[in-house]
N, C-alpha and C positions, 0 to 999 in steps of 0.2 A: 361500493355496491357490487352485487354479483355480476361477474362478466361472463362466466360459463359454468355449465354443469356437464360433467363427463361421467360415464359409468361403463364398467367392464364386467362381463360374466366370468366367473372362475369356478373350477372344480378342483377338489382336493381329496385324495384317497384318505379313508379313515383306517385307524389301527384295527378296528373291529366293528361289526354292525352295531348300531345303537337301537335296541328294541325296547319299546314300551307297550302298554296294554292296547293302545289305539293305533299303533303304526310302527314302522321301523325305517331306519335310514342306513344305507350302506356306503354312501358317498356324499361328501359335502358339496352343495351347490349354492352359490350366492352371487352377489354383486358387490364390487368395490365402487364407491362413488367419490368423485373429486369435485369440490366446489371451489372456484377461483374468483377472486375479487379484482377490481380495477386498480387497486393499490398494491397488488403483488402478493397477496396472501392466498394460501391454499389450505383447505380443510378436507379431511377424508372421513368416510363413513362406510358402513357395511349393511347390506340388506340380505336377510336369510328367510325365504318363504318356508312355511311349514304347513302344507296343505291339510293334513289330518288334524291340525289344531286350529289354525287361523283361517284356513280356506283360501289363502293366496298361493300362487304358483310362480314358477320362474317366468312364465309368460305374462301373468298379470302384473308382476313386479316390474318386469321390463317395460310393459306398456305404461305403467304409472310413472316410472322414472323418465320415460320419453315425454310424457305430458308435463312433468315438473321442469324438465330441461328447457322446454319452450316457453314456460310461463313465469318462472321466478327470476330469470335474467333481468337485471336492471333494478331489482329490489335491494333495499338496505339489508344488512345482516342482522335483522331482528328475529330471533328464534320464534317469538310469539306470532309476529305478523306472517312469517313464512309458513309456520305450521297452520295457521288459519287459512292461508291461501291454498296450500296443498290439500287440506281437508275439504275445502270447497270444490276443488277440482276432481278429487277422487275420494269419495266418502268411505269407501271400504279399505283404503290404503292403511297399511300398518308398517310392515318391514321397509317399504320404500320410503315412507315418511321418516322412519327411524334413521335411515342412512343419511338422508339430507340433513336432518336435525343434528346428528352427531357431527357432521362436517361443519355446520354453522357454529356450533359450540367450540369446535376445534379452532376455527378462525378467531372467534371472540377471545379465547385464551391466548392464542398467539399474539394478537394485537395488544392484549393487556400484559403480555409476558408473564402469565401466571397459569398454573395448572387449572383445569376446569373445576376440580373439586374445591379449590381455594376460592374461586368465584362463587360457587354455589352455596358454600357454607363452611367448608374446612373443619368439620366436626371431629374427625379422627384421622389417623395416618395409616392404619392397617386394619384388616378384618379377617376373622376366621371364615373359612368357606367349607361347604360340604363337597364331597366327591361321591359319585354315584356307583352303587352296586346294581348291576343290570338285572333285568327280568330273565334270570337263568335258573338252572337247577340249583337247589340249595347247596350242594357240594361245591359247585362252581362259584356260587356267591361267596362261600367261605374263602375260597382261594383268592377271589378278587379283593375281598376285605383285607385279607392278610397282606396282599401286595400293596394296597393303598396304605395300610398301617406302616409298612416298611418305608414308604415314600414320605411319611410325615403327616398323613391325614389324621385329623382329630375329630372330624364331624362326618357322619356317614348317612347318605340318603339311599334308602332301599326301595327299588321299584317293585310294585305289587300288581296283581291282576291275573294270576294264573290259577286261581281257586284257593279256597280257604286253607286246605291242608298244605299245599306247596308254599303259599304265602307265609303261613305260620312257620313252617320249617325253615324258610329263607331268613326270616327275622331271627328265629332262635339261633340259627347257625352263625349269622353275622354278629349277634350280641356275644355269643360265646367266644368268637375269635377276637373281637376288639376290646372285650372287657367291660366292666361296669362303669368305668370312669369316662368313657367316650360318649359324645352326644350322637343319638341315632333318631332319625325320623323316617317316615314311610310315605311314599307317593303312589297313589292309586291311579292317577291319570284317568279319572272318570269311570273306572272299570267295574264298580260295584253298585248294587242297589243300596238304599239307605239301610235296610234291615241286615243285609250281608256285611256291610261296612261296620255296623255296630257290633255284630257278632264277632267279627275278626278283631275289632278294637278291644273287646272284652278279653279275648284270648291273649293278645300281645301286650296288654297293659302292664303285665308283670316284668316286661323287658325295659321299662322306663323309656317309653317312646315320647319324644319331644312334641310331636304333632302329627296329625293325619292330613296329608295334602290332597286336595280335590278328590274325595272318595267317590262322589256321585257325578252323573252327567252335568256338564257346565250349565245347561239351560234350566236345571231344576233347582231353583233357589229354595223351595219348600223342603226338598229332600236334604239339601245341605244343612238347613236349619234343624231338621229332624235329627240328623246325625249329631250335630253340635249339642242338642238338648239331651241326648241319650248316651253320651260317652264321657268318660272322665278325662280323655285325652283332648287337648285343644285341636281345633279344626282350622285348616288354612284353605282359602279359596285361591285357585290358580287360573285354570282355563275359564272360570266364571267371570274373571275380571280382565277385559280387553280394553277398557277405557275408563276415564274418570266417572262417567255415568254409571258404568257397571259397579265400580267401587262404592258409589253412593247407594246403589240398590242393595248390595250385600250388607252394608252398614245399617241402612234403614230397616232391613228385615232381620237384623241380628243373626245373620246366617253363618257367620264365621268369626273366629277369634283373631285371625291374621289374614294378610293378603300377600300373595306372591306377584310381584311386578317384574315383567320382562320387557326390555326395550323393544324387542321385535313385535310383541303383541300390543304394546301400548302406544306405539308410534314414535318412540324416542324419549329423549331426556326431558323435553318441555312438557309433554303430557304426563310423563312419569312423575315429574315434580308435583303436578296437580293432584295425582293419585296419592302421593306420599303426604302432602299437606292435608288433603281431605281425611286420610286415615289418622294422621296425627291429631286432628281436631277432636276425634272420638277415642283417642288413646288405643288405636288399633295398630299393633306392630306390623312392619312390612319386611318382606324378604326380597332382595334383588336376585332374580334368577336369570337363566339364559337358555337358549336353544343350543344346538350344535353350531358353534360360532368360532371364528378365528380369534386370535388375541386382540384384534382391533375392537370388535364389539364387546368382548369381555372387559376390555380396558374402560370403555365408555360406561359400562354398567358399574364398574368399581368406583369410578369418579363420582357417580351419583350416590352410591352406598356410603362412601367416605364423607360425603358432605352433609348427610341428614341424620338427626338424632332419632327419628322414628324408625329407621332401618335397624332391625334387630338381628337379621340373618342374611347371609349371602350364599348363593349356590352358583358360583362362577367358575366352573371347571370345563366349559364346553371346548375350549381350545386344546385341552389335553387329549381329546379324541382324535385329533388330526395328525397325519404323518408329516405335514409340512407347515412351517411357520412363515407367514407372508409379511410380517412386520419386524422391525427392530424396536426395542423399548417396550413400554407398556407394562401390563400386569405381570407380576412375578410371584410365584408360590414358594414359601419356605416355612417349615415348622408349623404347618397347619393354617397359615395365614397368607392372604394376598396383600400385596403392597404395590406402590407405584414409585417411579422416579419423580424428579422435580422439574421435568421439562414442561414448556408452555403448551397450552391447549390440551389435547389428549395425551401428548408425550410419546407418540408413536410415529414411525416413518415407514412407508412401504419399501420392501426390498426391491431390488432391481428386477424388472419384468412385470411388476404389478402397478 
């Protein structure tokens, strides 16, 4: 059973500011969580609040982790029961629950002497991932795409939200740089109205765009469905899906062709599995995405992606934005794909000082 829960606030400098249509980040701030058991096992997890997307803050996450610290000690390491307990204690919790949940799955894997993805399903061993071209001037976007191409990236995610003309020019420039054989999709981060999103989608459809990610505000399911019904490009829901209940709402309303799941906004692997299984029941493909995270959280996301057949895409590049790596092991990028080692649990260890 759980003997202690510890957490530590960390800050890491970023290589460059991360700018999207609804906010920006210039420094990583998050928490590392350690969960220990009375039989000598330790699991680790990560919590990254994103105020402009999820509404949580460093203060709220710290408060939630403090509540969990006092209330889950003595419980058995059942991810479902612990997730239920945490949710009952802090119903708005997302990143904080994700961190504890990761740590519990890490412990389960270590006890079983198996990687987490093997326990969850073991469907594949590696996965192509997208890397992001920022919300920058089209010329700068072209340089970013060229740099990513040299690094072996084969799937490109282009941030949108700076107006029809600049967004079109950014997509045009990136497609020209990466060529016709590379997969490209665009992410609006809720920045457009339905009609403007449709207008832009018509203009960029000639660039062979894989899908449109969250073109309209997250709380407007009708607008999301309207875009889906009036564009030839598939539509993915992202910020509109924070929970299994949100996924059900999107599916029931036929508002999107795909769903983007992120551990930080879904509350971790346990609820993430529920979202994936719900989507799979209706043949809705899933992408495993991320916030600006360390290699620890990105590794947890990859374990989930590798385990489930309904996962069609991954966007697990958050760790590449940071100047410092806090763990040994875990997610590794090569030739356009992410993969993992065969270590038990999450397969990562914190570096000295963390």
